[in-house]
Backbone as CSV, one residue per row, in Angstrom:
resi,resn,N_x,N_y,N_z,CA_x,CA_y,CA_z,C_x,C_y,C_z
1,MET,0.805,-0.754,0.218,-0.192,0.106,0.392,1.037,1.326,-0.039
2,THR,1.697,1.060,0.778,2.869,2.711,1.233,3.345,2.596,-0.530
3,ASP,3.092,1.549,-1.759,4.289,2.196,-2.920,3.317,2.863,-3.856
4,LYS,2.055,2.649,-3.701,0.772,2.878,-4.090,0.832,5.013,-4.127
5,LYS,1.253,4.972,-2.632,1.115,6.017,-1.558,1.912,7.138,-2.133
6,ASN,3.178,5.690,-2.702,5.239,6.704,-2.920,5.380,7.377,-4.347
7,ALA,4.079,5.865,-5.123,4.091,6.616,-6.536,3.144,7.783,-6.746
8,ASP,1.804,8.147,-6.446,1.220,9.053,-6.617,1.786,10.177,-6.066
9,ARG,2.365,10.026,-5.432,3.424,11.311,-4.754,4.230,11.938,-5.583
10,LEU,4.876,11.027,-5.681,5.822,11.305,-7.584,6.345,11.375,-8.904
11,LYS,4.532,11.285,-8.588,4.009,11.668,-9.869,4.694,13.423,-10.564
12,ALA,4.483,13.431,-11.882,4.792,14.521,-12.418,4.314,15.350,-11.349
13,GLN,5.205,16.940,-12.410,4.980,18.169,-11.119,3.535,19.210,-11.843
14,ARG,2.967,19.368,-10.992,1.834,20.089,-10.816,1.863,21.209,-11.143
15,TYR,1.468,21.901,-12.508,0.727,23.491,-12.620,-0.048,24.287,-12.200
16,VAL,0.625,24.682,-11.415,-0.591,25.172,-10.857,-0.760,26.991,-11.491
17,ALA,0.075,27.741,-11.723,-0.612,29.204,-13.327,0.866,28.597,-14.102
18,MET,0.459,29.072,-15.125,1.164,28.850,-16.030,1.412,29.917,-17.412
19,ASN,2.925,30.534,-18.217,2.343,31.425,-18.776,2.234,31.272,-20.097
20,ARG,1.325,30.181,-20.768,1.240,29.578,-22.395,1.735,31.033,-22.941
21,ARG,1.526,32.350,-22.825,2.267,33.595,-23.863,3.201,33.724,-23.877
22,ALA,3.922,33.424,-22.873,5.702,33.719,-22.953,5.608,33.224,-24.197
23,ARG,5.463,31.678,-24.651,6.385,31.137,-25.852,5.683,31.325,-27.146
24,HIS,4.985,32.138,-26.692,4.747,33.273,-27.967,5.193,34.941,-27.833
25,ASP,5.308,34.759,-27.571,5.750,36.853,-27.176,7.104,36.604,-26.706
26,TYR,8.386,35.953,-26.825,9.289,35.376,-26.927,10.148,34.661,-27.430
27,PHE,11.259,34.451,-27.580,12.010,33.330,-28.205,12.609,33.201,-25.947
28,ILE,12.674,31.616,-26.518,13.743,31.342,-25.035,13.918,30.873,-25.187
29,THR,16.034,30.916,-24.789,16.970,30.326,-24.704,17.154,30.035,-23.924
30,ASP,16.965,29.822,-22.944,17.415,29.312,-21.326,16.300,29.164,-20.269
31,THR,16.193,27.720,-19.269,15.339,28.071,-18.909,15.423,27.794,-17.234
32,ILE,16.091,28.002,-15.869,16.182,28.499,-14.704,14.715,27.088,-13.330
33,GLU,15.251,26.673,-13.179,14.445,26.500,-11.749,14.653,27.230,-10.230
34,ALA,13.468,27.922,-10.044,13.949,29.067,-9.253,12.804,28.514,-7.401
35,GLY,13.509,28.142,-6.293,12.158,28.674,-5.422,11.760,29.871,-5.082
36,ILE,10.582,29.777,-4.544,10.424,31.470,-4.350,9.512,30.810,-2.974
37,MET,9.832,32.502,-2.167,10.006,32.160,-0.992,8.211,33.269,-0.331
38,LEU,7.201,32.262,0.142,5.544,32.594,0.734,5.596,32.196,1.511
39,SER,3.890,33.545,2.020,3.474,32.892,3.367,2.741,31.769,3.069
40,GLY,2.039,31.707,4.369,1.057,30.680,4.940,0.603,30.943,3.793
41,THR,-0.435,31.721,3.772,-1.677,32.194,2.991,-1.595,31.625,1.218
42,GLU,-0.422,32.449,1.159,-0.046,32.280,-0.375,-0.019,30.668,-1.125
43,VAL,0.650,30.010,0.376,0.875,27.999,-0.195,-0.502,27.756,-0.426
44,LYS,-2.203,27.960,0.409,-2.985,28.141,0.260,-3.766,28.123,-0.674
45,SER,-3.348,28.960,-1.269,-3.511,29.853,-2.248,-3.441,29.870,-3.740
46,LEU,-2.266,28.665,-3.782,-1.930,28.331,-4.602,-2.388,26.691,-4.762
47,ARG,-2.392,26.550,-3.800,-2.634,23.970,-3.448,-4.906,24.370,-4.139
48,LEU,-4.836,25.719,-4.516,-6.401,25.645,-5.290,-6.166,25.640,-5.584
49,GLY,-4.670,26.450,-6.719,-4.572,26.420,-8.333,-5.049,28.049,-8.559
50,GLN,-5.021,29.004,-7.641,-5.082,30.381,-7.855,-3.966,31.005,-8.145
51,ALA,-3.894,31.671,-9.433,-2.937,32.690,-9.495,-2.356,32.284,-10.744
52,SER,-1.864,33.847,-10.959,-1.788,34.805,-12.514,-0.372,34.910,-12.802
53,ILE,0.051,34.514,-13.604,1.684,35.205,-13.796,2.066,35.505,-15.374
54,GLN,0.651,36.594,-15.834,0.499,36.072,-17.175,1.275,37.718,-17.255
55,GLU,1.300,37.951,-16.852,2.161,40.315,-16.355,3.769,40.137,-15.632
56,ALA,3.812,38.781,-15.040,5.114,38.525,-14.455,6.551,38.527,-15.600
57,PHE,7.067,39.249,-14.532,8.907,39.017,-14.372,9.474,38.862,-13.269
58,ALA,10.859,38.830,-13.872,11.693,38.791,-12.008,12.810,39.769,-12.408
59,SER,13.987,40.388,-12.005,14.047,41.158,-11.552,15.484,41.049,-10.816
60,ALA,16.241,41.741,-10.491,17.143,41.943,-10.203,16.969,43.343,-8.584
61,LYS,17.195,42.854,-7.820,16.875,44.041,-6.238,18.040,43.472,-4.730
62,ASN,18.798,44.484,-4.888,19.212,44.898,-3.636,20.108,43.539,-3.596
63,ASP,20.810,42.697,-4.901,21.705,41.725,-4.784,20.976,40.454,-4.567
64,ASP,18.989,40.290,-4.618,18.653,39.399,-4.718,17.637,39.837,-6.283
65,MET,17.043,37.792,-6.745,16.182,37.950,-7.376,14.762,37.907,-7.212
66,VAL,13.717,39.107,-7.629,12.933,39.110,-7.234,11.249,38.871,-8.290
67,LEU,10.696,37.914,-7.797,9.000,37.884,-8.604,8.356,39.227,-8.737
68,LEU,8.015,40.006,-9.917,7.408,41.184,-9.559,6.204,41.092,-10.426
69,ASN,5.240,41.439,-9.587,3.350,41.860,-10.437,3.380,40.119,-10.477
70,ALA,3.518,39.708,-9.805,2.357,37.671,-10.106,1.300,38.177,-9.442
71,TYR,0.224,37.132,-9.360,-0.523,37.296,-8.584,-1.545,36.547,-8.546
72,ILE,-1.348,36.871,-6.844,-1.986,35.245,-6.048,-2.948,35.807,-5.422
73,PRO,-3.538,35.413,-5.198,-5.493,36.343,-4.674,-4.919,35.939,-2.890
74,GLU,-5.962,36.575,-2.639,-5.736,36.222,-1.384,-6.884,34.761,-0.480
75,TYR,-6.376,34.554,0.704,-7.252,33.099,1.432,-8.549,32.897,1.750
76,GLN,-9.357,32.709,0.919,-10.669,33.389,1.580,-10.613,32.478,3.171
77,GLN,-9.889,31.642,3.321,-10.375,31.031,5.128,-9.769,31.378,5.756
78,ALA,-8.820,32.323,5.902,-8.053,33.221,6.098,-8.450,34.184,7.086
79,GLY,-8.021,34.739,8.400,-8.983,35.552,8.926,-8.621,36.615,8.660
80,ALA,-8.899,38.437,8.038,-8.637,39.511,7.812,-6.577,39.522,8.169
81,HIS,-6.248,39.878,9.402,-4.702,39.729,9.845,-4.038,39.043,9.818
82,LEU,-4.373,37.529,8.805,-3.783,36.925,8.393,-2.596,36.802,6.743
83,GLN,-3.883,37.957,5.757,-4.225,38.084,4.389,-2.897,38.852,4.739
84,HIS,-2.581,38.083,3.208,-1.411,38.403,2.525,-1.685,40.234,1.419
85,GLU,-0.342,40.320,0.337,-0.488,41.570,-0.685,-0.681,40.411,-1.939
86,THR,-1.677,40.660,-2.604,-1.882,39.630,-3.723,-0.728,40.614,-5.017
87,HIS,-0.394,41.586,-4.738,1.097,41.308,-5.733,1.675,42.054,-5.054
88,ARG,2.924,41.642,-4.330,3.801,41.910,-3.695,4.945,41.089,-4.425
89,ALA,6.273,41.786,-4.533,7.755,41.027,-4.810,7.850,40.249,-4.279
90,ARG,7.925,39.387,-4.373,8.464,37.968,-4.049,9.645,37.134,-4.411
91,LYS,10.649,36.834,-3.461,12.122,36.637,-3.819,12.167,35.325,-3.203
92,LEU,13.008,35.258,-4.717,13.265,34.374,-5.795,14.722,33.889,-4.732
93,LEU,14.918,32.204,-4.893,15.454,31.998,-3.779,16.693,31.359,-5.349
94,LEU,18.042,31.673,-5.234,19.321,31.024,-6.284,20.279,31.001,-5.488
95,HIS,21.389,30.441,-5.708,22.441,30.661,-5.963,22.915,31.920,-5.790
96,ALA,23.984,32.142,-5.382,24.781,33.532,-5.309,25.127,34.229,-7.130
97,ARG,26.291,32.230,-7.672,26.668,32.058,-8.819,25.400,32.706,-9.755
98,GLU,23.834,32.061,-9.894,22.915,31.592,-11.135,22.958,33.865,-10.416
99,ILE,22.060,33.951,-9.966,21.547,35.137,-9.883,22.876,36.208,-10.196
100,LYS,24.534,36.017,-9.938,25.188,36.739,-10.750,25.118,36.575,-12.470
101,ARG,25.237,35.052,-13.161,24.389,34.721,-14.035,23.299,35.742,-14.801
102,LEU,22.411,35.351,-14.085,21.603,36.163,-14.805,21.040,37.403,-14.769
103,VAL,22.071,38.407,-13.855,22.207,39.576,-13.331,22.650,39.637,-15.179
104,GLY,23.550,39.541,-14.999,24.393,40.370,-16.896,24.222,39.716,-18.086
105,LEU,22.801,38.455,-17.577,22.110,38.667,-19.052,21.195,39.270,-19.010
106,ILE,20.778,38.892,-18.125,19.153,41.036,-18.095,19.753,42.443,-18.971
107,LYS,20.888,41.995,-18.124,22.172,43.269,-18.398,22.185,43.837,-20.007
108,ARG,22.012,42.906,-20.663,22.228,42.963,-22.569,21.122,43.149,-22.747
109,GLU,20.526,44.489,-23.904,19.451,44.831,-24.026,18.784,43.411,-24.914
110,GLY,17.719,43.916,-24.786,16.048,42.563,-25.192,15.973,41.544,-24.056
111,VAL,16.893,41.470,-23.164,16.588,39.867,-22.652,16.146,41.062,-20.892
112,THR,14.990,39.835,-20.801,14.198,39.446,-19.891,13.949,38.979,-19.029
113,LEU,13.290,38.115,-18.119,13.539,36.948,-17.329,11.515,36.537,-16.989
114,VAL,11.625,36.321,-17.529,10.338,35.240,-17.798,9.922,34.325,-16.826
115,PRO,8.959,34.483,-15.992,7.977,33.165,-15.734,6.907,32.393,-16.545
116,LEU,7.558,30.686,-16.643,6.782,30.171,-17.952,5.580,29.045,-16.349
117,GLY,6.134,28.940,-15.452,4.836,28.706,-14.667,5.052,28.002,-13.538
118,ILE,4.380,28.246,-12.127,4.236,27.655,-11.196,4.096,26.359,-11.106
119,TYR,4.835,25.940,-9.846,4.399,24.330,-9.179,4.676,23.840,-8.246
120,PHE,3.749,23.020,-7.679,4.617,21.874,-7.059,6.321,20.669,-6.878
121,ASN,7.076,20.732,-6.411,7.930,19.454,-6.953,7.504,17.858,-5.834
122,LYS,8.163,17.427,-6.252,7.892,15.497,-5.990,7.566,16.327,-3.620
123,ARG,7.896,17.158,-3.333,8.947,17.356,-2.083,7.397,18.592,-2.097
124,GLY,6.239,18.721,-2.613,5.544,19.280,-2.339,6.376,21.457,-1.974
125,ILE,7.405,21.552,-2.351,7.870,22.864,-2.266,7.137,23.738,-3.721
126,ALA,6.926,24.724,-3.747,6.738,25.697,-5.101,8.127,26.147,-5.612
127,LYS,8.049,25.919,-6.731,8.848,26.659,-7.070,8.617,27.165,-8.732
128,VAL,9.488,28.388,-9.166,8.913,28.743,-10.190,9.952,28.361,-11.381
129,GLU,9.566,28.310,-12.710,10.439,27.863,-14.082,9.945,29.452,-14.814
130,LEU,11.648,30.032,-14.496,12.004,30.820,-15.110,12.526,30.606,-16.311
131,ALA,12.568,31.885,-17.713,13.169,31.544,-18.867,13.797,32.938,-19.249
132,VAL,14.850,32.913,-20.086,15.485,33.540,-19.796,15.281,34.223,-22.117
133,ALA,14.813,35.155,-22.164,13.791,35.601,-22.906,14.378,36.993,-24.016
134,LYS,14.244,36.613,-24.805,14.523,37.853,-25.925,12.726,38.320,-26.657
135,GLY,12.467,39.486,-26.664,10.902,39.677,-27.644,11.272,39.396,-29.110
136,LYS,10.039,38.486,-29.082,9.289,38.418,-30.582,9.123,40.051,-31.469
137,ARG,8.801,40.183,-32.596,8.890,40.714,-33.471,7.660,40.867,-33.844
138,GLN,6.417,41.379,-33.994,5.918,41.013,-34.604,5.772,40.107,-36.590
139,ILE,6.794,40.104,-36.801,6.424,38.898,-38.064,7.493,37.885,-37.085
140,ASP,8.275,38.325,-36.628,8.079,36.445,-36.195,7.371,35.669,-35.663
141,LYS,6.604,36.780,-34.766,5.362,35.512,-33.534,4.071,34.913,-35.177
142,ARG,3.983,35.698,-36.501,3.182,35.294,-37.610,4.745,34.417,-38.646
143,GLU,5.620,34.254,-38.433,5.930,32.867,-39.422,5.361,31.887,-38.100
144,ALA,6.216,32.262,-37.036,5.692,31.390,-35.892,4.068,30.448,-35.486
145,ILE,3.285,30.799,-36.058,1.765,30.117,-35.864,1.854,29.623,-37.869
146,LYS,2.235,30.786,-39.090,2.750,29.664,-40.367,3.381,28.609,-40.382
147,ALA,4.440,28.738,-40.138,4.874,27.261,-39.474,4.015,26.128,-38.868
148,ARG,3.642,25.987,-37.601,2.817,25.894,-36.312,1.663,25.207,-37.309
149,ASP,0.835,26.181,-38.289,-0.225,24.926,-39.297,0.333,24.594,-40.051
150,TRP,0.895,24.818,-40.655,1.617,23.731,-42.157,2.236,22.327,-41.248
151,ASP,2.668,22.699,-39.370,3.421,21.651,-39.374,1.939,20.141,-39.442
152,ARG,0.228,20.634,-38.850,-0.123,20.500,-38.409,-1.508,20.673,-39.726
153,ASP,-1.104,21.295,-40.748,-2.010,20.332,-41.568,-1.714,19.543,-42.064
154,LYS,0.185,19.106,-42.184,0.591,18.349,-43.184,0.640,16.662,-41.869
155,ALA,0.569,16.339,-40.648,0.219,15.652,-40.094,-1.280,14.974,-40.267
156,ARG,-2.253,16.140,-40.674,-3.623,15.316,-41.818,-3.205,14.698,-42.923
157,ILE,-2.249,15.720,-43.323,-2.990,14.948,-44.867,-2.126,13.702,-44.739
158,LEU,-0.559,13.207,-44.127,0.343,12.294,-44.015,-0.612,10.659,-42.676
159,ARG,-1.368,11.386,-42.304,-2.606,11.049,-41.282,-3.361,10.217,-42.320
160,ASN,-4.309,11.280,-42.996,-5.123,10.643,-44.503,-4.722,9.784,-45.385
161,ASN,-3.572,9.490,-45.306,-3.001,9.257,-46.697,-2.380,7.789,-46.589
162,ASN,-2.022,8.084,-44.975,-2.405,6.562,-44.703,-3.049,5.539,-44.638
163,ARG,-4.710,6.205,-44.042,-5.592,5.038,-44.156,-6.465,4.222,-45.761
């Protein structure tokens, strides 16, 4: 019975919030996993699957990396004095070497840190998947849509020819 419980616990990561638009708006060059400092009510809200990182980004502040503009709603079952701010800056937990590398990348023109998703790892700890990204121009977005549509049509044609 315990093997079944362990297998359930070790299933793939469960994403709480995803930024699906990031892959459309940016060229993703590198991804990194970072821990995030949360209060108790923030964790409970995340476990309910309530969060939005569509407008969020990461930045350097006082030799630390912080996640800005991420929305985690208030936890309704908590009292008014225990609530957290919904849009506060949340510290990201990274090694000093990683922070220095990311700050160097951010200083380059057009490069930003975008969160791709927030999830709980196998141990139940909240993690943020950050992407080092460079913005796409409108023509790049159109070309990506054309390529995706062609791949879909090509797969449909091949599937129909094999019947």
